[in-house]
C-alpha positions, 0 to 999 in steps of 0.5 A, spaced: 677 183 649 678 191 650 673 195 650 675 202 645 673 207 646 673 213 641 672 220 642 667 224 638 669 231 636 663 237 637 664 243 633 661 249 637 655 252 633 658 258 632 665 255 628 660 250 624 657 252 618 651 248 617 646 249 612 638 246 613 634 242 608 628 247 608 622 248 604 622 255 601 615 256 598 613 262 593 609 266 597 606 270 591 599 272 591 595 269 585 587 269 584 584 270 576 585 278 577 591 278 578 594 272 573 589 276 568 593 282 569 601 278 569 598 275 563 595 282 558 602 286 562 606 281 557 602 282 551 604 289 547 597 288 543 595 290 551 599 296 551 597 299 544 589 298 545 589 300 551 594 307 548 588 308 544 581 308 548 585 313 553 588 317 546 580 317 544 578 318 552 581 324 553 580 326 546 572 326 548 572 329 554 578 335 553 577 337 546 580 343 546 587 340 548 588 338 542 585 343 538 583 350 538 579 351 531 571 351 532 570 345 528 563 348 525 562 356 526 570 357 523 568 354 516 568 358 509 566 356 502 574 358 500 576 352 503 573 347 499 575 340 500 582 344 501 588 340 502 591 341 509 596 347 510 599 349 516 594 349 522 590 344 519 593 339 518 588 334 515 584 339 510 577 341 509 570 339 508 566 340 502 563 346 507 570 348 509 571 346 515 577 343 519 577 336 519 581 335 523 577 339 529 570 335 526 575 328 528 576 330 534 569 333 537 566 327 533 570 323 538 565 325 543 558 324 542 561 317 538 564 315 545 559 317 549 553 314 545 557 307 547 558 309 554 550 310 554 548 305 550 553 300 556 550 302 561 543 302 559 545 295 556 548 293 563 541 295 568 538 290 563 540 284 562 544 284 569 538 284 573 534 280 568 541 274 567 542 274 574 534 273 576 532 269 571 539 263 572 539 263 580 531 263 582 529 258 576 523 256 576 517 260 573 521 266 574 527 263 569 521 263 564 517 268 564 524 272 564 528 267 558 521 268 555 522 277 554 528 275 553 528 271 547 523 276 544 528 282 544 533 277 541 529 275 536 528 284 533 534 286 530 537 291 535 539 295 528 532 295 525 529 296 531 533 303 532 532 305 526 524 304 527 525 308 533 530 313 530 525 314 524 518 314 529 523 320 533 525 324 529 525 330 531 527 328 539 534 326 536 540 327 541 544 322 543 539 320 550 535 317 543 540 313 540 543 309 546 536 309 549 534 305 542 540 301 541 541 298 547 533 298 549 534 292 544 541 290 544 541 288 553 537 280 551 544 277 549 548 280 556 542 277 559 543 269 556 550 270 557 550 272 565 544 266 565 548 261 563 554 264 568 549 264 573 547 256 572 554 254 573 556 258 579 549 257 583 551 250 584 557 251 588 560 249 595 560 257 597 553 258 595 551 253 598 554 255 604 552 261 604 545 258 604 545 252 610 548 259 615 542 263 613 543 268 608 537 270 604 537 267 596 537 274 594 542 276 600 547 270 596 546 273 589 549 279 591 554 277 594 556 271 591 553 268 586 553 275 582 561 276 583 563 270 581 559 271 574 562 278 572 568 275 568 564 274 561 559 280 562 566 285 563 568 282 556 561 282 553 560 290 555 567 291 551 566 289 545 558 292 546 562 299 546 566 298 540 559 294 536 554 301 540 559 306 536 559 303 529 551 302 530 551 311 531 555 311 525 552 306 522 545 310 523 548 317 522 550 315 515 544 313 513 540 319 515 536 316 521 541 317 526 543 324 530 542 330 526 546 335 522 547 339 528 550 334 531 557 333 531 560 325 529 564 322 526 557 317 521 554 323 520 563 326 517 562 320 513 555 321 510 557 328 507 563 326 504 561 320 500 559 326 495 566 328 494 570 321 494 572 322 487 575 329 488 577 329 496 576 323 498 581 324 504 574 328 507 572 320 507 579 317 509 581 322 516 573 319 520 573 313 517 580 312 520 578 314 526 572 309 528 575 305 524 582 305 530 577 306 537 572 301 535 577 296 533 582 298 540 576 297 545 573 289 540 581 287 541 582 290 549 575 286 549 578 280 547 585 281 550 580 280 557 576 274 555 582 270 553 587 273 560 581 272 564 580 264 561 585 261 564 585 254 558 587 259 553 593 262 558 595 255 558 595 254 551 600 260 550 
């Protein structure tokens, strides 16, 4: 039996067109905030809400970009309840003031009150909720009882009482303190519940195991990972604060007549609703769109930061 030898031809490497199978990993950074942004930028309603918020913000900061007409000093009774004319697209109030100018300048007051209320709510509510939830025990019981007291008092009713007592000191700061000083309890409860879930995580135990203090662990790890519901709550609360300010001004216990406010204009226009309804419609429309924009923005952020809500869509 003969041994047969076979020759094998091996092609040179430079002539061979060889494809080697390789595992290609998709290098795409991913975290909670990036995933939320990718979800938000696919939703047209997000751009509409942001556009409205930016418009009101620019209007509040630089009202002269939108109108050169003074909102109070250029009033004439000869224009009382007048319709739209050149240079005055929304007509005139009962006192003959330009409605468009008052709507533009009123955005500053409404937005200022909303931002101050949110700031006061955050300054009080975040420390109260974070410390109560993280440390627990007697500290939690004490701070929670304080929060329960404020939570049981309707902040709108408390603001009415405060503004009635401080009728001689009515200002943006006074009304913001009256609203925000009683509205922080709900934020503290939400943050406390979130901290209670976070503080049992492995990274919290690891931080304490390496010798980091409890307060340092709270500020460095627990609180930053619990701010998602806080951001959503404060965004929606800003719109609610604008509504509260307008309602207080409408009832006559908010800002004085000397302060430009959508609530004041709505209150004054109710007497002319049959003869000149547009003086009531325009400030009401501005208030509605602004509040709606903040509420929609808050709800969209909430859905985007919730992986379960993203998966259902």
